[in-house]
N, C-alpha and C positions, 0 to 999 in steps of 0.2 A: 342349208333353209329346210328344204322342199321335205331333205329327207325326215328333216324333225317332226315337222308336222306328219309324215306318213307313219313315222313312227307312235304319234300322238292319237290319230286316230285306230292305227292296231291295240293299242295297250287300252284304249275306250270301244272294241268291241266292235268296229263303225269299216274293217280293211276284209273284202272276199280280194283270196288270188287264185291266181289258175283260172286256165281257158274256160273251163267247164262248170265254176262254180259260178265262175266270172258271168258270163254266158246267160246262167239258170238264171241268177239274182238281178240281170237287167231286161231278161225277159216278165217277170215280176214288177217290174219299175220300181225296185229298191236301191239305185246306185244315181248318183249327183255326179259323180266322172268317174273314165274310164281311162286311164292310165297305162300306153302299150311302151315298154321294150323299144330303145331302136333298134336293137339291135333282132328281134320279133321277126320268125318267117314275115311271108309278104303276105302269103293266107292267110297269116295272121291279124294280122294290120287290117287288112282289107277285111275281113269279117267280121272284123269290131267298130270299124270303120261304119262299115254297110250299118248294122246294129244300132249303131250309138245315134247316128245323122238321124236312123230310119223313127228314133223315139225321144229325140231330139235332146243329146243328154250328151255333154262335154265332154269329150275326148281326148287327149293329149300325148304326143311323145316325148319318154323321156327318160333317161339316165342308160344303164346297161339292165340284164335279166339280171343278172351276179348283184350291183348293185341293189335292186329293187329289192329282193332277195333280203338282201342283209338289211335295210329300212323296217323289215318286216319280221326280221328271226329266223327265217327262215331259207330253204335250199334256192339258190335263181328260179326268178317270174317271171315269165312275160308279159302276161298281166292281170294288172290288180284293179280294183275295183272301189275305190271311197263312197259311200251311204250317208256319209251326215252330209247335208247342204253346206252346212258355215265353213267346214275344214274344204268340204268343195272346191269352195266358191276361194277360201284364202290358196289355195294351191295352186289355180287356176289365176287369183293375183300374182302370185310371184312368180310362174310363168311370163308373165308381159313382160 
């Protein structure tokens, strides 16, 4: 179910993916939720944990890089960011 919400967000143009792009949008304050793959490197996990907690943005660990990439119709991604607040809160709610 979470994958379908991620796909929906992608089709709505509310997803940014990849380390650099997600980090840039995070710094601009345009992201409501950061999703990091469970199999991402420790450096990537720490970087996004620090950056998102500093900006008080929710961050969750979910799935694998390959599955996150498939959910948005792209190659494997370690990090994706959800821009839309309502979609972000719905995904966070489903994770509980």
